[in-house]
VOPAGU-2260 file (C-alpha; in pm, 1 decimal, decimal comma):
REM VOPAGU-2260
SITE   aa  ch    i         X         Y         Z
SITE  MET   A    0     577,4   -2108,5    2267,9
SITE  GLU   A    1     380,9   -1927,1    2539,4
SITE  GLU   A    2     227,2   -1691,5    2283,4
SITE  ALA   A    3     136,6   -1980,0    2051,2
SITE  SER   A    4     -28,6   -2159,6    2343,2
SITE  ARG   A    5    -230,8   -1851,0    2419,2
SITE  MET   A    6    -338,3   -1827,9    2054,7
SITE  LYS   A    7    -442,2   -2194,5    2065,0
SITE  LYS   A    8    -653,7   -2127,2    2372,2
SITE  ILE   A    9    -811,3   -1821,3    2213,0
SITE  VAL   A   10    -897,4   -2000,7    1888,2
SITE  THR   A   11   -1050,2   -2280,0    2093,8
SITE  LEU   A   12   -1259,6   -2019,0    2272,5
SITE  LEU   A   13   -1382,2   -1897,3    1935,3
SITE  GLY   A   14   -1497,3   -2247,5    1848,7
SITE  ALA   A   15   -1685,0   -2261,8    2178,1
SITE  ALA   A   16   -1834,7   -1920,5    2122,1
SITE  LEU   A   17   -1973,5   -2034,0    1788,3
SITE  LEU   A   18   -2182,7   -2288,7    1972,3
SITE  SER   A   19   -2314,6   -2054,7    2242,1
SITE  SER   A   20   -2528,5   -1745,5    2255,7
SITE  SER   A   21   -2501,3   -1426,9    2455,8
SITE  ALA   A   22   -2629,3   -1073,5    2470,4
SITE  ILE   A   23   -2561,2    -829,1    2189,1
SITE  LEU   A   24   -2359,1    -520,4    2273,0
SITE  ALA   A   25   -2518,0    -186,9    2201,4
SITE  VAL   A   26   -2319,6      48,3    1981,4
SITE  ALA   A   27   -2357,0     420,4    1993,9
SITE  PRO   A   28   -2503,2     568,9    1677,2
SITE  ALA   A   29   -2257,7     711,7    1427,9
SITE  HIS   A   30   -2234,5    1085,8    1381,4
SITE  ALA   A   31   -2137,6    1289,1    1079,1
SITE  ALA   A   32   -1762,0    1336,3    1071,1
SITE  ASP   A   33   -1476,1    1444,3     853,2
SITE  GLU   A   34   -1394,0    1196,3     580,1
SITE  LEU   A   35   -1197,1     898,1     714,3
SITE  THR   A   36    -937,8     706,1     515,0
SITE  ILE   A   37    -957,9     336,9     601,8
SITE  THR   A   38    -680,9     112,8     470,6
SITE  SER   A   39    -715,7    -261,4     420,7
SITE  TRP   A   40    -594,9    -549,6     204,1
SITE  GLY   A   41    -816,4    -522,0    -104,2
SITE  GLY   A   42    -992,7    -796,6    -297,7
SITE  SER   A   43   -1278,6    -998,4    -155,4
SITE  TYR   A   44   -1174,2    -912,6     199,9
SITE  SER   A   45   -1218,3    -539,2     143,6
SITE  GLU   A   46   -1541,1    -613,2     -40,3
SITE  SER   A   47   -1673,0    -792,0     269,2
SITE  GLN   A   48   -1577,0    -493,5     481,9
SITE  ARG   A   49   -1744,1    -260,5     233,3
SITE  LYS   A   50   -2072,5    -451,0     253,9
SITE  ALA   A   51   -2072,6    -513,1     627,9
SITE  PHE   A   52   -1914,5    -192,6     759,6
SITE  TYR   A   53   -1836,5      85,7     511,8
SITE  GLU   A   54   -2169,5     114,4     335,6
SITE  PRO   A   55   -2376,6     109,6     659,1
SITE  PHE   A   56   -2135,2     361,8     815,0
SITE  ILE   A   57   -2177,7     591,5     515,3
SITE  ALA   A   58   -2555,2     544,9     531,1
SITE  ALA   A   59   -2537,4     662,1     892,7
SITE  GLY   A   60   -2402,9     999,0     776,8
SITE  ASN   A   61   -2027,0     945,7     755,5
SITE  LYS   A   62   -1774,1     971,1     473,8
SITE  ILE   A   63   -1506,5     714,7     388,5
SITE  THR   A   64   -1218,9     691,5     144,3
SITE  GLU   A   65   -1082,5     340,8      96,7
SITE  ALA   A   66    -710,8     272,9      57,3
SITE  GLU   A   67    -529,4     -54,4      -8,1
SITE  TYR   A   68    -188,4    -186,4      94,4
SITE  ASN   A   69       1,3    -514,9     134,2
SITE  GLY   A   70      54,3    -492,0     509,4
SITE  GLU   A   71     374,1    -287,9     507,2
SITE  ILE   A   72     421,7    -129,9     849,5
SITE  ALA   A   73     695,7      86,0     695,1
SITE  LYS   A   74     431,1     294,6     516,8
SITE  VAL   A   75     245,2     365,2     840,1
SITE  ARG   A   76     567,5     426,5    1030,1
SITE  ALA   A   77     684,1     680,8     772,7
SITE  MET   A   78     357,9     877,2     805,5
SITE  VAL   A   79     381,4     882,0    1184,1
SITE  GLU   A   80     747,7     981,6    1189,4
SITE  ALA   A   81     684,7    1260,7     936,8
SITE  LYS   A   82     379,3    1375,9    1137,6
SITE  ALA   A   83     181,2    1353,9     813,9
SITE  VAL   A   84     -72,3    1081,5     890,5
SITE  THR   A   85    -331,0    1038,7     613,8
SITE  TRP   A   86    -455,3     690,3     705,9
SITE  ASP   A   87    -699,3     706,8     996,3
SITE  VAL   A   88    -776,7     337,3    1051,1
SITE  VAL   A   89    -563,8      47,9     925,1
SITE  ASP   A   90    -643,4    -323,6     913,5
SITE  VAL   A   91    -326,0    -500,1    1035,1
SITE  ASP   A   92    -214,7    -854,1    1111,6
SITE  THR   A   93     -93,9    -957,9    1456,6
SITE  GLN   A   94     279,7    -920,1    1405,0
SITE  THR   A   95     223,0    -568,8    1271,4
SITE  ALA   A   96      -7,4    -481,6    1561,7
SITE  LEU   A   97     255,3    -596,3    1813,3
SITE  ALA   A   98     547,3    -430,3    1636,5
SITE  GLY   A   99     355,8    -105,5    1583,1
SITE  CYS   A  100     252,7     -96,8    1946,9
SITE  ALA   A  101     606,1    -155,7    2073,8
SITE  GLU   A  102     754,3     120,0    1857,6
SITE  GLY   A  103     475,7     373,0    1912,3
SITE  THR   A  104     337,0     369,5    1558,4
SITE  PHE   A  105     -20,6     299,5    1674,2
SITE  GLU   A  106    -241,8     471,2    1927,3
SITE  THR   A  107    -308,7     294,6    2256,8
SITE  ILE   A  108    -674,0     191,7    2244,3
SITE  ASP   A  109    -907,1     351,7    2498,9
SITE  TRP   A  110   -1175,0      83,8    2528,4
SITE  ALA   A  111   -1395,4     311,3    2739,8
SITE  LYS   A  112   -1392,9     564,4    2457,7
SITE  LEU   A  113   -1490,3     287,2    2216,5
SITE  GLY   A  114   -1780,3     197,1    2441,6
SITE  LEU   A  115   -1689,7    -171,7    2406,5
SITE  ASP   A  116   -1626,0    -451,2    2655,9
SITE  ARG   A  117   -1270,8    -569,0    2589,8
SITE  SER   A  118   -1340,0    -908,3    2747,9
SITE  LYS   A  119   -1595,0    -980,5    2474,3
SITE  PHE   A  120   -1320,5    -983,9    2209,9
SITE  ILE   A  121   -1125,1   -1300,1    2139,8
SITE  GLY   A  122    -763,6   -1189,1    2153,8
SITE  GLY   A  123    -855,4    -860,3    2317,9
SITE  ASP   A  124    -571,3    -893,6    2568,8
SITE  VAL   A  125    -297,5    -966,0    2314,5
SITE  THR   A  126    -209,9    -600,5    2246,1
SITE  ASP   A  127    -308,6    -260,2    2382,9
SITE  CYS   A  128    -290,6     -90,4    2043,9
SITE  ALA   A  129    -550,6    -263,5    1826,6
SITE  VAL   A  130    -902,6    -407,8    1833,6
SITE  PRO   A  131    -951,6    -768,4    1713,2
SITE  ASN   A  132   -1155,5    -782,1    1396,3
SITE  ILE   A  133   -1150,8   -1130,2    1241,7
SITE  LEU   A  134    -974,8   -1464,1    1263,8
SITE  TYR   A  135    -842,8   -1589,0     931,0
SITE  SER   A  136    -600,0   -1858,4     824,6
SITE  THR   A  137    -326,4   -1910,6     567,3
SITE  VAL   A  138    -406,2   -2232,7     381,0
SITE  ALA   A  139    -333,7   -2411,1      54,1
SITE  ALA   A  140    -585,8   -2522,3    -206,7
SITE  TYR   A  141    -608,0   -2712,1    -535,0
SITE  ASP   A  142    -842,4   -2755,7    -830,6
SITE  THR   A  143   -1029,6   -3084,9    -783,5
SITE  THR   A  144   -1083,6   -3121,8   -1159,5
SITE  LYS   A  145    -711,0   -3117,5   -1228,4
SITE  THR   A  146    -535,0   -3244,6    -916,9
SITE  LYS   A  147    -587,2   -3546,2    -691,1
SITE  ALA   A  148    -613,4   -3486,6    -317,5
SITE  PRO   A  149    -270,5   -3485,4    -151,0
SITE  ALA   A  150    -207,7   -3685,5     164,9
SITE  ASN   A  151    -108,1   -3370,5     352,5
SITE  LEU   A  152       2,3   -3009,8     310,6
SITE  PHE   A  153     372,2   -3089,1     285,3
SITE  GLU   A  154     319,5   -3340,6       6,6
SITE  ALA   A  155     122,8   -3075,0    -179,7
SITE  LEU   A  156     388,0   -2808,0    -149,4
SITE  PHE   A  157     711,3   -3006,6    -165,8
SITE  ASP   A  158     655,7   -3338,4    -347,8
SITE  GLN   A  159     738,6   -3243,7    -705,7
SITE  THR   A  160     760,5   -3607,1    -814,3
SITE  LYS   A  161     400,9   -3686,7    -727,2
SITE  TYR   A  162     276,9   -3336,5    -810,4
SITE  PRO   A  163     491,5   -3176,7   -1081,3
SITE  GLY   A  164     418,5   -2816,2   -1164,5
SITE  LYS   A  165     421,3   -2468,9   -1018,6
SITE  ARG   A  166     316,0   -2364,4    -668,8
SITE  ALA   A  167     189,7   -2019,2    -570,8
SITE  LEU   A  168     328,9   -1898,3    -237,9
SITE  GLN   A  169     313,4   -1561,4     -65,2
SITE  LYS   A  170     620,1   -1346,8    -117,3
SITE  SER   A  171     688,0   -1342,1     255,3
SITE  PRO   A  172     880,2   -1549,1     509,1
SITE  PHE   A  173     573,8   -1568,1     736,0
SITE  VAL   A  174     436,6   -1924,3     749,8
SITE  ASN   A  175     654,8   -2030,9     455,1
SITE  LEU   A  176     957,5   -2071,8     682,4
SITE  GLU   A  177     755,2   -2261,8     942,8
SITE  TRP   A  178     601,2   -2493,2     684,5
SITE  ALA   A  179     943,5   -2553,5     529,1
SITE  LEU   A  180    1089,0   -2660,8     863,3
SITE  MET   A  181     797,9   -2893,4     939,5
SITE  ALA   A  182     824,2   -3041,9     591,3
SITE  ASP   A  183    1191,2   -3103,4     670,9
SITE  GLY   A  184    1102,5   -3298,8     983,4
SITE  VAL   A  185    1092,5   -3037,2    1260,3
SITE  ALA   A  186     813,1   -3099,5    1510,0
SITE  ALA   A  187     551,5   -2824,1    1522,8
SITE  GLY   A  188     631,0   -2759,4    1889,0
SITE  ASP   A  189     999,0   -2699,0    1808,2
SITE  VAL   A  190     958,6   -2473,0    1505,3
SITE  TYR   A  191    1030,9   -2140,5    1674,0
SITE  LYS   A  192    1318,8   -2279,8    1879,2
SITE  VAL   A  193    1477,7   -2388,4    1552,3
SITE  LEU   A  194    1377,4   -2081,8    1349,7
SITE  GLY   A  195    1526,8   -1857,2    1617,6
SITE  THR   A  196    1874,3   -1975,6    1522,1
SITE  GLU   A  197    2091,7   -1898,9    1221,3
SITE  GLU   A  198    2109,4   -2269,3    1143,1
SITE  GLY   A  199    1730,3   -2294,9    1156,1
SITE  VAL   A  200    1679,3   -2012,2     908,6
SITE  GLU   A  201    1933,6   -2172,0     675,0
SITE  ARG   A  202    1754,7   -2504,6     706,5
SITE  ALA   A  203    1419,1   -2351,4     615,9
SITE  LEU   A  204    1561,4   -2166,8     316,3
SITE  LYS   A  205    1743,9   -2480,1     201,1
SITE  LYS   A  206    1412,2   -2666,6     202,7
SITE  LEU   A  207    1248,8   -2386,5       5,9
SITE  ASP   A  208    1541,2   -2408,1    -237,8
SITE  THR   A  209    1406,5   -2748,5    -344,3
SITE  ILE   A  210    1097,3   -2585,5    -497,4
SITE  LYS   A  211    1219,9   -2230,2    -558,9
SITE  LYS   A  212    1236,1   -2266,4    -937,3
SITE  ASP   A  213     875,3   -2385,1    -941,5
SITE  VAL   A  214     728,1   -2111,5    -721,7
SITE  ILE   A  215     523,3   -1816,4    -841,9
SITE  TRP   A  216     535,7   -1560,0    -561,4
SITE  TRP   A  217     217,6   -1364,5    -496,1
SITE  GLU   A  218     188,5   -1031,3    -315,9
SITE  SER   A  219    -188,9    -974,2    -321,2
SITE  GLY   A  220    -426,4   -1222,8    -159,4
SITE  ALA   A  221    -636,2   -1244,3    -476,7
SITE  GLN   A  222    -341,3   -1368,8    -682,8
SITE  GLY   A  223    -320,9   -1719,2    -535,5
SITE  PRO   A  224    -679,3   -1817,5    -625,0
SITE  GLN   A  225    -645,8   -1649,4    -964,0
SITE  LEU   A  226    -325,5   -1839,0   -1048,7
SITE  LEU   A  227    -503,9   -2159,4    -951,0
SITE  ALA   A  228    -810,2   -2074,1   -1159,3
SITE  ASP   A  229    -589,7   -1994,7   -1458,7
SITE  GLY   A  230    -418,1   -2332,5   -1433,3
SITE  GLN   A  231     -75,8   -2175,0   -1383,0
SITE  VAL   A  232     -16,9   -2367,2   -1059,1
SITE  VAL   A  233    -118,0   -2704,6    -914,6
SITE  PHE   A  234    -134,9   -2571,8    -558,5
SITE  ALA   A  235    -174,5   -2219,4    -427,2
SITE  THR   A  236    -168,1   -2063,5     -84,4
SITE  SER   A  237    -372,7   -1767,1      26,9
SITE  TRP   A  238    -606,8   -1669,9     308,0
SITE  ASN   A  239    -898,6   -1904,8     351,3
SITE  GLY   A  240   -1153,7   -1632,6     279,6
SITE  ARG   A  241   -1009,5   -1574,5     -66,8
SITE  PHE   A  242   -1058,5   -1940,3    -158,3
SITE  PHE   A  243   -1403,9   -1936,8       2,6
SITE  SER   A  244   -1506,8   -1648,2    -222,7
SITE  ALA   A  245   -1369,2   -1825,8    -529,1
SITE  MET   A  246   -1563,5   -2141,7    -443,2
SITE  LYS   A  247   -1891,6   -1993,3    -324,4
SITE  ILE   A  248   -1921,8   -1684,4    -542,3
SITE  ASP   A  249   -1720,1   -1770,6    -853,6
SITE  LYS   A  250   -1810,4   -2142,7    -831,0
SITE  LYS   A  251   -1450,8   -2259,5    -873,0
SITE  PRO   A  252   -1394,5   -2634,2    -812,3
SITE  PHE   A  253   -1135,5   -2573,5    -540,6
SITE  GLN   A  254   -1068,4   -2769,7    -224,7
SITE  ILE   A  255    -899,7   -2611,0      76,2
SITE  ILE   A  256    -626,2   -2811,6     248,4
SITE  TRP   A  257    -689,7   -2743,7     618,2
SITE  ASP   A  258    -390,4   -2958,2     715,9
SITE  TYR   A  259    -150,4   -2736,3     912,2
SITE  GLN   A  260    -357,1   -2425,8     851,8
SITE  ALA   A  261    -194,9   -2120,8    1012,5
SITE  PRO   A  262    -453,0   -1898,0    1186,8
SITE  ASP   A  263    -400,8   -1534,0    1272,2
SITE  TRP   A  264    -608,6   -1228,3    1353,2
SITE  ASP   A  265    -665,0    -906,6    1172,3
SITE  TRP   A  266    -708,7    -594,5    1380,8
SITE  TRP   A  267    -823,9    -234,8    1353,8
SITE  ALA   A  268    -534,4      -3,3    1446,9
SITE  ILE   A  269    -514,6     376,7    1454,9
SITE  PRO   A  270    -190,9     539,1    1331,6
SITE  LYS   A  271     -59,0     772,3    1599,3
SITE  GLY   A  272    -116,0    1135,3    1514,6
SITE  THR   A  273    -422,1    1107,5    1294,7
SITE  PRO   A  274    -612,4    1436,8    1307,8
SITE  LYS   A  275    -936,7    1237,1    1292,8
SITE  LEU   A  276    -896,0    1033,2    1609,1
SITE  ASP   A  277   -1257,0    1069,6    1723,3
SITE  GLY   A  278   -1384,0     954,9    1385,0
SITE  ALA   A  279   -1148,6     656,6    1390,6
SITE  TYR   A  280   -1289,0     550,2    1727,3
SITE  ARG   A  281   -1641,4     596,2    1601,0
SITE  PHE   A  282   -1577,9     372,7    1300,6
SITE  ILE   A  283   -1410,5      94,1    1500,1
SITE  SER   A  284   -1696,6      94,0    1750,0
SITE  PHE   A  285   -1946,7      79,1    1462,1
SITE  ALA   A  286   -1761,7    -205,8    1287,0
SITE  SER   A  287   -1733,0    -405,2    1609,8
SITE  ASP   A  288   -2108,0    -442,6    1651,0
SITE  PRO   A  289   -2190,5    -817,0    1676,7
SITE  GLN   A  290   -2452,6    -816,0    1402,1
SITE  ARG   A  291   -2225,7    -628,5    1159,8
SITE  MET   A  292   -1942,5    -872,5    1234,2
SITE  ALA   A  293   -2176,7   -1165,1    1173,8
SITE  ASP   A  294   -2291,6   -1001,5     850,5
SITE  GLN   A  295   -1934,0    -996,3     722,7
SITE  THR   A  296   -1929,3   -1378,5     715,0
SITE  LYS   A  297   -2192,7   -1365,4     438,5
SITE  TRP   A  298   -1922,2   -1237,1     205,9
SITE  ILE   A  299   -1607,4   -1400,3     344,7
SITE  SER   A  300   -1541,2   -1697,4     572,4
SITE  TYR   A  301   -1347,0   -1530,8     851,7
SITE  GLY   A  302   -1444,4   -1578,0    1214,6
SITE  PRO   A  303   -1571,7   -1265,7    1395,2
SITE  ALA   A  304   -1360,2   -1167,0    1695,8
SITE  ASN   A  305   -1653,9   -1036,9    1899,7
SITE  LYS   A  306   -1785,5   -1344,5    2082,4
SITE  ASP   A  307   -2138,0   -1202,6    2076,6
SITE  ALA   A  308   -2132,2   -1223,3    1696,7
SITE  ALA   A  309   -2086,1   -1600,2    1685,7
SITE  PRO   A  310   -2449,9   -1699,7    1756,0
SITE  LEU   A  311   -2561,4   -1463,4    1478,8
SITE  VAL   A  312   -2359,0   -1638,8    1206,9
SITE  ASP   A  313   -2549,8   -1857,0     958,7
SITE  PRO   A  314   -2486,7   -2221,4    1068,3
SITE  THR   A  315   -2416,8   -2324,0     708,2
SITE  ILE   A  316   -2120,1   -2086,5     706,2
SITE  LEU   A  317   -1967,6   -2211,6    1031,1
SITE  VAL   A  318   -1812,4   -2518,4     864,7
SITE  ASP   A  319   -1604,5   -2293,3     639,8
SITE  LEU   A  320   -1451,1   -2095,1     925,0
SITE  PRO   A  321   -1094,2   -2168,5    1042,6
SITE  SER   A  322   -1230,9   -2245,5    1389,2
SITE  ALA   A  323   -1458,7   -2531,5    1277,4
SITE  PRO   A  324   -1352,9   -2842,6    1477,8
SITE  ASP   A  325   -1278,7   -3053,8    1168,2
SITE  ASN   A  326   -1047,6   -2780,8    1039,9
SITE  LEU   A  327    -841,3   -2769,9    1359,4
SITE  LYS   A  328    -717,8   -3129,6    1366,8
SITE  THR   A  329    -358,3   -3050,3    1265,9
SITE  VAL   A  330    -367,0   -2672,8    1306,0
SITE  PHE   A  331     -34,8   -2488,4    1345,3
SITE  TYR   A  332     -47,5   -2169,9    1551,6
SITE  PRO   A  333     203,3   -1904,9    1440,1
SITE  ASP   A  334     375,2   -1716,7    1721,2
SITE  PRO   A  335     292,7   -1347,4    1669,2
SITE  GLN   A  336     541,9   -1233,2    1932,7
SITE  PHE   A  337     821,1   -1414,6    1750,9
SITE  TRP   A  338     728,1   -1236,1    1429,4
SITE  GLY   A  339     687,7    -905,3    1610,0
SITE  ASP   A  340    1044,8    -942,0    1735,4
SITE  LYS   A  341    1208,6   -1110,2    1434,9
SITE  GLY   A  342     988,8   -1005,3    1142,7
SITE  ASP   A  343    1203,0    -726,1     998,9
SITE  GLU   A  344    1519,5    -935,1    1021,5
SITE  LEU   A  345    1361,4   -1239,9     859,6
SITE  ARG   A  346    1195,7   -1038,0     583,5
SITE  GLU   A  347    1532,8    -885,3     496,4
SITE  ARG   A  348    1693,3   -1228,8     492,9
SITE  PHE   A  349    1409,7   -1378,9     288,9
SITE  ASN   A  350    1422,3   -1102,4      28,7
SITE  ALA   A  351    1798,0   -1148,1      -5,4
SITE  TRP   A  352    1741,1   -1521,7     -63,5
SITE  LEU   A  353    1476,2   -1446,8    -327,9
SITE  ALA   A  354    1721,9   -1224,0    -512,9
SITE  GLN   A  355    1989,9   -1495,8    -529,7
């Protein structure tokens, strides 16, 4: 659990940074460049990036094409192996950043070329192949007009007697397997010791078997909130920013369950072999400016990774960030190294279980 402990320390640092102020880093002005293709996750998250980063970058004389994916490293890997890279910057999660770095799919980041101080970035020392962008969290939520508040996350997801109906879960083993084990009585501190064994994986899947027939599996982050809004499910999981957008912008009567939230980072990574390497660096430097990172929180409730951005965030938004003290009381920190090492194997196993 060394990696999970380090994540806990880093998230705690983010909470401290939100309460302090410091100098703002200067970012070199953008220059006209060949058109960059920037790939992210779509929905309200990409919209926040469009407002905070893409549109100002374009206004500064650059060109951008947006692409969308569901986080599949296989797509990036195939481009790199074929020496036909068409994505210049990719927004990735931590397990993908670690796996892509280990296998040589992503460029090693030259922080001097970025013109950025690596020590200013929460999580900046986790990998050499990506730049921390935001901190987000996988959470569950419910419609307060239709569902009474559950006692905890595991009651919400697994107690079909008290809460009959469908649940919306991500079509991925990540977090679902950990939550299943904890719901089955495994202590949070022992989750990865158990999940690292064949018996542990079987135990997690057996627990998920108890609700499998009542699960609607989502693949896009916008689907969970939409299924909840449509009344198709009593509880849905997604990333906290997606529920934040539904509540604040679409005025949905949702309540986030912060119990056992599972925080992670997103990162900017550069696929190895892009012919537009200089432009990719220029964009990442531009998007890492503290004020632009703070601006992103106006459209989505993810914590900026640049510590100098924290004092620039509207105080009324801070309470909706994963790092708010009240939201960290029972936080569960996923182990990105575990998923970097075991992710492909567990995804294959999970998909085989889904097909049964």
